[in-house]
N, CA, C and O atoms as a GROMACS GRO file, in nm:
protein
  460
    1GLN      N    1  -0.180  -1.930  -2.439
    1GLN     CA    2  -0.179  -1.945  -2.294
    1GLN      C    3  -0.070  -1.858  -2.234
    1GLN      O    4   0.040  -1.847  -2.289
    2VAL      N    5  -0.102  -1.795  -2.120
    2VAL     CA    6  -0.007  -1.710  -2.051
    2VAL      C    7   0.072  -1.794  -1.952
    2VAL      O    8   0.015  -1.873  -1.877
    3GLN      N    9   0.204  -1.777  -1.950
    3GLN     CA   10   0.290  -1.845  -1.855
    3GLN      C   11   0.320  -1.749  -1.739
    3GLN      O   12   0.358  -1.634  -1.761
    4LEU      N   13   0.302  -1.798  -1.618
    4LEU     CA   14   0.321  -1.715  -1.498
    4LEU      C   15   0.413  -1.788  -1.402
    4LEU      O   16   0.396  -1.907  -1.376
    5VAL      N   17   0.512  -1.716  -1.348
    5VAL     CA   18   0.605  -1.776  -1.253
    5VAL      C   19   0.625  -1.679  -1.136
    5VAL      O   20   0.670  -1.565  -1.154
    6GLU      N   21   0.591  -1.727  -1.017
    6GLU     CA   22   0.605  -1.645  -0.897
    6GLU      C   23   0.744  -1.658  -0.837
    6GLU      O   24   0.813  -1.759  -0.856
    7SER      N   25   0.785  -1.555  -0.764
    7SER     CA   26   0.912  -1.558  -0.690
    7SER      C   27   0.900  -1.466  -0.569
    7SER      O   28   0.811  -1.381  -0.563
    8GLY      N   29   0.990  -1.485  -0.472
    8GLY     CA   30   0.996  -1.395  -0.358
    8GLY      C   31   0.933  -1.446  -0.230
    8GLY      O   32   0.934  -1.376  -0.129
    9GLY      N   33   0.879  -1.566  -0.232
    9GLY     CA   34   0.819  -1.619  -0.111
    9GLY      C   35   0.924  -1.658  -0.008
    9GLY      O   36   1.044  -1.643  -0.031
   10GLY      N   37   0.877  -1.708   0.107
   10GLY     CA   38   0.969  -1.750   0.210
   10GLY      C   39   0.904  -1.749   0.347
   10GLY      O   40   0.782  -1.745   0.360
   11SER      N   41   0.989  -1.753   0.449
   11SER     CA   42   0.942  -1.756   0.588
   11SER      C   43   0.988  -1.630   0.660
   11SER      O   44   1.106  -1.594   0.654
   12VAL      N   45   0.895  -1.564   0.730
   12VAL     CA   46   0.926  -1.443   0.803
   12VAL      C   47   0.853  -1.445   0.937
   12VAL      O   48   0.767  -1.529   0.961
   13GLN      N   49   0.889  -1.351   1.022
   13GLN     CA   50   0.820  -1.332   1.150
   13GLN      C   51   0.703  -1.236   1.130
   13GLN      O   52   0.704  -1.153   1.038
   14ALA      N   53   0.605  -1.248   1.216
   14ALA     CA   54   0.492  -1.155   1.213
   14ALA      C   55   0.542  -1.011   1.225
   14ALA      O   56   0.632  -0.982   1.303
   15GLY      N   57   0.482  -0.924   1.146
   15GLY     CA   58   0.524  -0.785   1.145
   15GLY      C   59   0.624  -0.750   1.037
   15GLY      O   60   0.644  -0.632   1.006
   16GLU      N   61   0.688  -0.851   0.979
   16GLU     CA   62   0.786  -0.827   0.874
   16GLU      C   63   0.719  -0.816   0.738
   16GLU      O   64   0.597  -0.826   0.725
   17SER      N   65   0.802  -0.796   0.636
   17SER     CA   66   0.752  -0.775   0.500
   17SER      C   67   0.809  -0.877   0.403
   17SER      O   68   0.916  -0.933   0.426
   18LEU      N   69   0.737  -0.899   0.295
   18LEU     CA   70   0.783  -0.979   0.182
   18LEU      C   71   0.731  -0.914   0.056
   18LEU      O   72   0.629  -0.844   0.056
   19ARG      N   73   0.804  -0.937  -0.052
   19ARG     CA   74   0.764  -0.885  -0.182
   19ARG      C   75   0.758  -1.001  -0.280
   19ARG      O   76   0.860  -1.064  -0.308
   20LEU      N   77   0.640  -1.029  -0.331
   20LEU     CA   78   0.622  -1.132  -0.432
   20LEU      C   79   0.622  -1.070  -0.571
   20LEU      O   80   0.567  -0.962  -0.593
   21SER      N   81   0.684  -1.139  -0.662
   21SER     CA   82   0.684  -1.097  -0.802
   21SER      C   83   0.634  -1.210  -0.890
   21SER      O   84   0.650  -1.328  -0.857
   22CYS      N   85   0.576  -1.173  -1.001
   22CYS     CA   86   0.528  -1.272  -1.096
   22CYS      C   87   0.573  -1.228  -1.235
   22CYS      O   88   0.540  -1.119  -1.281
   23ALA      N   89   0.648  -1.314  -1.301
   23ALA     CA   90   0.691  -1.289  -1.438
   23ALA      C   91   0.587  -1.345  -1.534
   23ALA      O   92   0.546  -1.461  -1.522
   24VAL      N   93   0.544  -1.264  -1.629
   24VAL     CA   94   0.438  -1.299  -1.722
   24VAL      C   95   0.497  -1.318  -1.862
   24VAL      O   96   0.562  -1.228  -1.914
   25SER      N   97   0.474  -1.433  -1.920
   25SER     CA   98   0.520  -1.460  -2.056
   25SER      C   99   0.398  -1.478  -2.145
   25SER      O  100   0.313  -1.563  -2.121
   26ASP      N  101   0.393  -1.395  -2.251
   26ASP     CA  102   0.275  -1.398  -2.338
   26ASP      C  103   0.311  -1.331  -2.470
   26ASP      O  104   0.411  -1.259  -2.478
   27ARG      N  105   0.231  -1.354  -2.571
   27ARG     CA  106   0.253  -1.286  -2.698
   27ARG      C  107   0.208  -1.142  -2.686
   27ARG      O  108   0.117  -1.113  -2.609
   28PRO      N  109   0.269  -1.050  -2.759
   28PRO     CA  110   0.235  -0.908  -2.750
   28PRO      C  111   0.090  -0.880  -2.790
   28PRO      O  112   0.031  -0.952  -2.871
   29GLY      N  113   0.034  -0.774  -2.732
   29GLY     CA  114  -0.096  -0.726  -2.776
   29GLY      C  115  -0.214  -0.771  -2.693
   29GLY      O  116  -0.325  -0.720  -2.710
   30ARG      N  117  -0.193  -0.865  -2.603
   30ARG     CA  118  -0.305  -0.912  -2.521
   30ARG      C  119  -0.320  -0.823  -2.398
   30ARG      O  120  -0.221  -0.777  -2.341
   31VAL      N  121  -0.446  -0.799  -2.360
   31VAL     CA  122  -0.477  -0.711  -2.248
   31VAL      C  123  -0.563  -0.788  -2.149
   31VAL      O  124  -0.664  -0.847  -2.186
   32TYR      N  125  -0.522  -0.785  -2.021
   32TYR     CA  126  -0.601  -0.856  -1.920
   32TYR      C  127  -0.561  -0.808  -1.781
   32TYR      O  128  -0.452  -0.754  -1.760
   33ASP      N  129  -0.652  -0.829  -1.688
   33ASP     CA  130  -0.622  -0.802  -1.548
   33ASP      C  131  -0.525  -0.907  -1.496
   33ASP      O  132  -0.520  -1.019  -1.546
   34LEU      N  133  -0.449  -0.870  -1.395
   34LEU     CA  134  -0.360  -0.962  -1.325
   34LEU      C  135  -0.394  -0.960  -1.177
   34LEU      O  136  -0.448  -0.861  -1.127
   35GLY      N  137  -0.363  -1.066  -1.109
   35GLY     CA  138  -0.396  -1.066  -0.968
   35GLY      C  139  -0.320  -1.168  -0.889
   35GLY      O  140  -0.242  -1.247  -0.942
   36TRP      N  141  -0.345  -1.165  -0.760
   36TRP     CA  142  -0.288  -1.261  -0.665
   36TRP      C  143  -0.401  -1.326  -0.586
   36TRP      O  144  -0.493  -1.258  -0.539
   37TYR      N  145  -0.392  -1.458  -0.573
   37TYR     CA  146  -0.481  -1.535  -0.489
   37TYR      C  147  -0.395  -1.611  -0.389
   37TYR      O  148  -0.273  -1.618  -0.402
   38ARG      N  149  -0.460  -1.666  -0.289
   38ARG     CA  150  -0.386  -1.748  -0.193
   38ARG      C  151  -0.476  -1.859  -0.140
   38ARG      O  152  -0.598  -1.849  -0.136
   39ARG      N  153  -0.409  -1.966  -0.099
   39ARG     CA  154  -0.479  -2.078  -0.035
   39ARG      C  155  -0.408  -2.112   0.094
   39ARG      O  156  -0.294  -2.159   0.095
   40ALA      N  157  -0.478  -2.086   0.203
   40ALA     CA  158  -0.424  -2.120   0.335
   40ALA      C  159  -0.452  -2.267   0.365
   40ALA      O  160  -0.543  -2.325   0.305
   41PRO      N  161  -0.377  -2.328   0.455
   41PRO     CA  162  -0.400  -2.469   0.488
   41PRO      C  163  -0.544  -2.494   0.532
   41PRO      O  164  -0.595  -2.428   0.622
   42GLY      N  165  -0.608  -2.590   0.467
   42GLY     CA  166  -0.743  -2.627   0.504
   42GLY      C  167  -0.852  -2.533   0.456
   42GLY      O  168  -0.968  -2.548   0.495
   43LYS      N  169  -0.815  -2.435   0.373
   43LYS     CA  170  -0.913  -2.337   0.327
   43LYS      C  171  -0.919  -2.333   0.174
   43LYS      O  172  -0.831  -2.385   0.105
   44GLU      N  173  -1.024  -2.269   0.124
   44GLU     CA  174  -1.039  -2.251  -0.019
   44GLU      C  175  -0.947  -2.139  -0.067
   44GLU      O  176  -0.906  -2.052   0.010
   45ARG      N  177  -0.915  -2.143  -0.196
   45ARG     CA  178  -0.836  -2.035  -0.254
   45ARG      C  179  -0.920  -1.908  -0.254
   45ARG      O  180  -1.039  -1.911  -0.286
   46GLU      N  181  -0.857  -1.796  -0.220
   46GLU     CA  182  -0.929  -1.670  -0.210
   46GLU      C  183  -0.849  -1.559  -0.280
   46GLU      O  184  -0.727  -1.565  -0.292
   47VAL      N  185  -0.921  -1.459  -0.326
   47VAL     CA  186  -0.856  -1.348  -0.392
   47VAL      C  187  -0.783  -1.262  -0.288
   47VAL      O  188  -0.831  -1.241  -0.177
   48VAL      N  189  -0.665  -1.213  -0.326
   48VAL     CA  190  -0.589  -1.121  -0.243
   48VAL      C  191  -0.596  -0.980  -0.303
   48VAL      O  192  -0.630  -0.884  -0.235
   49ALA      N  193  -0.563  -0.971  -0.433
   49ALA     CA  194  -0.564  -0.840  -0.500
   49ALA      C  195  -0.574  -0.862  -0.650
   49ALA      O  196  -0.520  -0.958  -0.705
   50ILE      N  197  -0.644  -0.770  -0.715
   50ILE     CA  198  -0.658  -0.770  -0.861
   50ILE      C  199  -0.625  -0.631  -0.911
   50ILE      O  200  -0.666  -0.531  -0.852
   51ILE      N  201  -0.551  -0.624  -1.022
   51ILE     CA  202  -0.517  -0.495  -1.081
   51ILE      C  203  -0.548  -0.499  -1.230
   51ILE      O  204  -0.514  -0.595  -1.299
   52SER      N  205  -0.612  -0.393  -1.279
   52SER     CA  206  -0.649  -0.388  -1.419
   52SER      C  207  -0.527  -0.361  -1.507
   52SER      O  208  -0.418  -0.332  -1.458
   53TRP      N  209  -0.547  -0.371  -1.638
   53TRP     CA  210  -0.437  -0.352  -1.732
   53TRP      C  211  -0.369  -0.217  -1.714
   53TRP      O  212  -0.246  -0.208  -1.713
   54THR      N  213  -0.447  -0.111  -1.699
   54THR     CA  214  -0.390   0.023  -1.684
   54THR      C  215  -0.356   0.057  -1.539
   54THR      O  216  -0.293   0.160  -1.513
   55GLY      N  217  -0.396  -0.028  -1.447
   55GLY     CA  218  -0.368  -0.001  -1.306
   55GLY      C  219  -0.464   0.094  -1.239
   55GLY      O  220  -0.445   0.129  -1.123
   56ASP      N  221  -0.568   0.138  -1.311
   56ASP     CA  222  -0.660   0.235  -1.253
   56ASP      C  223  -0.770   0.169  -1.169
   56ASP      O  224  -0.842   0.237  -1.096
   57ARG      N  225  -0.782   0.040  -1.179
   57ARG     CA  226  -0.878  -0.034  -1.096
   57ARG      C  227  -0.803  -0.139  -1.017
   57ARG      O  228  -0.738  -0.227  -1.074
   58ILE      N  229  -0.813  -0.130  -0.885
   58ILE     CA  230  -0.747  -0.225  -0.796
   58ILE      C  231  -0.847  -0.270  -0.691
   58ILE      O  232  -0.921  -0.190  -0.634
   59ILE      N  233  -0.849  -0.398  -0.668
   59ILE     CA  234  -0.936  -0.456  -0.565
   59ILE      C  235  -0.849  -0.533  -0.467
   59ILE      O  236  -0.760  -0.607  -0.506
   60TYR      N  237  -0.877  -0.513  -0.338
   60TYR     CA  238  -0.807  -0.586  -0.232
   60TYR      C  239  -0.908  -0.662  -0.147
   60TYR      O  240  -1.020  -0.617  -0.126
   61ALA      N  241  -0.865  -0.776  -0.098
   61ALA     CA  242  -0.943  -0.844   0.005
   61ALA      C  243  -0.942  -0.757   0.130
   61ALA      O  244  -0.843  -0.690   0.160
   62ASP      N  245  -1.053  -0.758   0.203
   62ASP     CA  246  -1.061  -0.676   0.324
   62ASP      C  247  -0.949  -0.709   0.422
   62ASP      O  248  -0.900  -0.622   0.493
   63SER      N  249  -0.909  -0.835   0.425
   63SER     CA  250  -0.810  -0.880   0.522
   63SER      C  251  -0.670  -0.824   0.496
   63SER      O  252  -0.585  -0.828   0.585
   64VAL      N  253  -0.645  -0.772   0.375
   64VAL     CA  254  -0.511  -0.722   0.344
   64VAL      C  255  -0.509  -0.573   0.316
   64VAL      O  256  -0.402  -0.516   0.296
   65LYS      N  257  -0.624  -0.508   0.312
   65LYS     CA  258  -0.629  -0.364   0.285
   65LYS      C  259  -0.543  -0.287   0.385
   65LYS      O  260  -0.548  -0.311   0.506
   66GLY      N  261  -0.463  -0.195   0.332
   66GLY     CA  262  -0.377  -0.115   0.417
   66GLY      C  263  -0.243  -0.180   0.448
   66GLY      O  264  -0.154  -0.114   0.502
   67ARG      N  265  -0.228  -0.308   0.414
   67ARG     CA  266  -0.103  -0.378   0.441
   67ARG      C  267  -0.034  -0.425   0.311
   67ARG      O  268   0.088  -0.425   0.302
   68PHE      N  269  -0.114  -0.463   0.213
   68PHE     CA  270  -0.061  -0.515   0.087
   68PHE      C  271  -0.081  -0.412  -0.024
   68PHE      O  272  -0.179  -0.338  -0.024
   69THR      N  273   0.013  -0.410  -0.117
   69THR     CA  274   0.002  -0.322  -0.233
   69THR      C  275   0.037  -0.401  -0.359
   69THR      O  276   0.143  -0.463  -0.368
   70VAL      N  277  -0.054  -0.398  -0.456
   70VAL     CA  278  -0.029  -0.466  -0.584
   70VAL      C  279   0.007  -0.362  -0.689
   70VAL      O  280  -0.048  -0.252  -0.690
   71SER      N  281   0.098  -0.399  -0.777
   71SER     CA  282   0.137  -0.311  -0.887
   71SER      C  283   0.177  -0.396  -1.006
   71SER      O  284   0.203  -0.516  -0.991
   72ARG      N  285   0.183  -0.335  -1.123
   72ARG     CA  286   0.223  -0.407  -1.243
   72ARG      C  287   0.306  -0.317  -1.332
   72ARG      O  288   0.294  -0.194  -1.331
   73ASP      N  289   0.390  -0.382  -1.408
   73ASP     CA  290   0.472  -0.312  -1.508
   73ASP      C  291   0.452  -0.385  -1.639
   73ASP      O  292   0.507  -0.493  -1.659
   74ASN      N  293   0.374  -0.326  -1.729
   74ASN     CA  294   0.341  -0.395  -1.854
   74ASN      C  295   0.459  -0.401  -1.950
   74ASN      O  296   0.463  -0.486  -2.038
   75THR      N  297   0.555  -0.311  -1.932
   75THR     CA  298   0.674  -0.315  -2.016
   75THR      C  299   0.763  -0.432  -1.976
   75THR      O  300   0.813  -0.505  -2.061
   76LYS      N  301   0.780  -0.449  -1.846
   76LYS     CA  302   0.862  -0.560  -1.795
   76LYS      C  303   0.780  -0.688  -1.782
   76LYS      O  304   0.836  -0.795  -1.756
   77LYS      N  305   0.649  -0.678  -1.799
   77LYS     CA  306   0.560  -0.794  -1.787
   77LYS      C  307   0.572  -0.859  -1.650
   77LYS      O  308   0.601  -0.978  -1.638
   78THR      N  309   0.550  -0.779  -1.548
   78THR     CA  310   0.554  -0.830  -1.412
   78THR      C  311   0.436  -0.774  -1.332
   78THR      O  312   0.384  -0.667  -1.361
   79VAL      N  313   0.396  -0.849  -1.232
   79VAL     CA  314   0.301  -0.801  -1.133
   79VAL      C  315   0.360  -0.831  -0.996
   79VAL      O  316   0.414  -0.940  -0.974
   80THR      N  317   0.351  -0.736  -0.906
   80THR     CA  318   0.418  -0.745  -0.778
   80THR      C  319   0.318  -0.728  -0.664
   80THR      O  320   0.222  -0.652  -0.675
   81LEU      N  321   0.342  -0.799  -0.557
   81LEU     CA  322   0.261  -0.785  -0.436
   81LEU      C  323   0.354  -0.753  -0.320
   81LEU      O  324   0.430  -0.838  -0.275
   82GLN      N  325   0.348  -0.630  -0.273
   82GLN     CA  326   0.425  -0.590  -0.155
   82GLN      C  327   0.340  -0.617  -0.032
   82GLN      O  328   0.230  -0.564  -0.019
   83MET      N  329   0.391  -0.700   0.056
   83MET     CA  330   0.316  -0.741   0.175
   83MET      C  331   0.387  -0.690   0.300
   83MET      O  332   0.498  -0.732   0.331
   84ASN      N  333   0.322  -0.599   0.370
   84ASN     CA  334   0.378  -0.542   0.491
   84ASN      C  335   0.297  -0.584   0.613
   84ASN      O  336   0.182  -0.628   0.602
   85ARG      N  337   0.359  -0.571   0.729
   85ARG     CA  338   0.292  -0.605   0.857
   85ARG      C  339   0.225  -0.742   0.846
   85ARG      O  340   0.107  -0.757   0.875
   86LEU      N  341   0.302  -0.838   0.804
   86LEU     CA  342   0.247  -0.972   0.783
   86LEU      C  343   0.200  -1.034   0.914
   86LEU      O  344   0.256  -1.009   1.021
   87LYS      N  345   0.095  -1.114   0.901
   87LYS     CA  346   0.036  -1.182   1.016
   87LYS      C  347   0.043  -1.332   0.994
   87LYS      O  348   0.060  -1.378   0.882
   88ALA      N  349   0.030  -1.407   1.102
   88ALA     CA  350   0.033  -1.553   1.090
   88ALA      C  351  -0.076  -1.602   0.995
   88ALA      O  352  -0.057  -1.700   0.923
   89GLU      N  353  -0.190  -1.535   0.995
   89GLU     CA  354  -0.300  -1.577   0.909
   89GLU      C  355  -0.277  -1.547   0.761
   89GLU      O  356  -0.358  -1.585   0.677
   90ASP      N  357  -0.167  -1.480   0.728
   90ASP     CA  358  -0.130  -1.461   0.588
   90ASP      C  359  -0.055  -1.582   0.533
   90ASP      O  360  -0.027  -1.589   0.413
   91THR      N  361  -0.023  -1.676   0.619
   91THR     CA  362   0.046  -1.798   0.574
   91THR      C  363  -0.041  -1.870   0.472
   91THR      O  364  -0.157  -1.902   0.498
   92ALA      N  365   0.018  -1.896   0.356
   92ALA     CA  366  -0.058  -1.959   0.248
   92ALA      C  367   0.034  -1.982   0.129
   92ALA      O  368   0.148  -1.936   0.126
   93ILE      N  369  -0.018  -2.053   0.033
   93ILE     CA  370   0.045  -2.058  -0.099
   93ILE      C  371  -0.017  -1.945  -0.181
   93ILE      O  372  -0.139  -1.934  -0.191
   94TYR      N  373   0.067  -1.863  -0.238
   94TYR     CA  374   0.022  -1.748  -0.316
   94TYR      C  375   0.035  -1.777  -0.465
   94TYR      O  376   0.139  -1.826  -0.512
   95TYR      N  377  -0.071  -1.746  -0.539
   95TYR     CA  378  -0.077  -1.775  -0.682
   95TYR      C  379  -0.093  -1.646  -0.762
   95TYR      O  380  -0.173  -1.559  -0.727
   96CYS      N  381  -0.018  -1.636  -0.867
   96CYS     CA  382  -0.035  -1.529  -0.963
   96CYS      C  383  -0.143  -1.572  -1.062
   96CYS      O  384  -0.150  -1.689  -1.099
   97TYR      N  385  -0.226  -1.478  -1.106
   97TYR     CA  386  -0.339  -1.511  -1.191
   97TYR      C  387  -0.352  -1.408  -1.303
   97TYR      O  388  -0.337  -1.288  -1.281
   98ALA      N  389  -0.378  -1.457  -1.424
   98ALA     CA  390  -0.406  -1.371  -1.539
   98ALA      C  391  -0.549  -1.394  -1.583
   98ALA      O  392  -0.589  -1.507  -1.612
   99ASP      N  393  -0.626  -1.288  -1.588
   99ASP     CA  394  -0.769  -1.298  -1.619
   99ASP      C  395  -0.790  -1.302  -1.770
   99ASP      O  396  -0.850  -1.213  -1.829
  100THR      N  397  -0.739  -1.408  -1.830
  100THR     CA  398  -0.758  -1.432  -1.972
  100THR      C  399  -0.889  -1.507  -1.994
  100THR      O  400  -0.962  -1.534  -1.899
  101GLN      N  401  -0.918  -1.540  -2.117
  101GLN     CA  402  -1.043  -1.608  -2.147
  101GLN      C  403  -1.054  -1.739  -2.069
  101GLN      O  404  -1.162  -1.773  -2.020
  102GLN      N  405  -0.945  -1.811  -2.059
  102GLN     CA  406  -0.949  -1.939  -1.988
  102GLN      C  407  -0.901  -1.928  -1.844
  102GLN      O  408  -0.918  -2.022  -1.766
  103GLY      N  409  -0.842  -1.815  -1.808
  103GLY     CA  410  -0.784  -1.801  -1.674
  103GLY      C  411  -0.655  -1.880  -1.663
  103GLY      O  412  -0.656  -2.002  -1.676
  104ASP      N  413  -0.544  -1.811  -1.640
  104ASP     CA  414  -0.414  -1.877  -1.629
  104ASP      C  415  -0.354  -1.855  -1.490
  104ASP      O  416  -0.366  -1.747  -1.432
  105TRP      N  417  -0.290  -1.959  -1.440
  105TRP     CA  418  -0.237  -1.957  -1.304
  105TRP      C  419  -0.088  -1.990  -1.304
  105TRP      O  420  -0.040  -2.067  -1.386
  106GLY      N  421  -0.017  -1.929  -1.208
  106GLY     CA  422   0.119  -1.972  -1.182
  106GLY      C  423   0.116  -2.094  -1.092
  106GLY      O  424   0.010  -2.132  -1.042
  107PRO      N  425   0.232  -2.159  -1.072
  107PRO     CA  426   0.237  -2.281  -0.991
  107PRO      C  427   0.219  -2.254  -0.841
  107PRO      O  428   0.188  -2.346  -0.765
  108GLY      N  429   0.237  -2.129  -0.799
  108GLY     CA  430   0.221  -2.096  -0.657
  108GLY      C  431   0.353  -2.089  -0.584
  108GLY      O  432   0.451  -2.152  -0.625
  109ILE      N  433   0.354  -2.012  -0.475
  109ILE     CA  434   0.475  -1.998  -0.394
  109ILE      C  435   0.435  -1.986  -0.248
  109ILE      O  436   0.336  -1.921  -0.213
  110GLN      N  437   0.513  -2.051  -0.163
  110GLN     CA  438   0.479  -2.057  -0.021
  110GLN      C  439   0.523  -1.931   0.053
  110GLN      O  440   0.634  -1.882   0.036
  111VAL      N  441   0.432  -1.880   0.135
  111VAL     CA  442   0.462  -1.772   0.229
  111VAL      C  443   0.424  -1.821   0.368
  111VAL      O  444   0.310  -1.861   0.392
  112THR      N  445   0.520  -1.819   0.458
  112THR     CA  446   0.497  -1.866   0.595
  112THR      C  447   0.531  -1.754   0.692
  112THR      O  448   0.641  -1.699   0.689
  113VAL      N  449   0.434  -1.721   0.777
  113VAL     CA  450   0.453  -1.614   0.875
  113VAL      C  451   0.439  -1.674   1.014
  113VAL      O  452   0.335  -1.729   1.050
  114SER      N  453   0.545  -1.662   1.093
  114SER     CA  454   0.546  -1.716   1.228
  114SER      C  455   0.515  -1.607   1.329
  114SER      O  456   0.564  -1.495   1.320
  115SER      N  457   0.432  -1.643   1.425
  115SER     CA  458   0.393  -1.544   1.526
  115SER      C  459   0.484  -1.553   1.647
  115SER      O  460   0.467  -1.478   1.743
   0.00000   0.00000   0.00000
């Protein structure tokens, strides 16, 4: 099982930026996509961004394209989500995800954007 721990959340004003990081703990040799999901109040969890092992395939939700950037460092075992020009509708709990056979999730971290 992959252990995932998010950091970097908090409260900001609309238009500001936040950077989320996820530390990945796993045995060497495993290969999988990593990603970020979020759950806004009263809504279902939705994908934000997915990045492949080599970083050559990246998928973004339409709502964050042009504002968010996902990246990973396989040496440091981290995946990062740079969030710029944040909007109130970005308020949610953000989850780090590892696309393993069983799917592994971090505990989540709160991001609050005030308009």
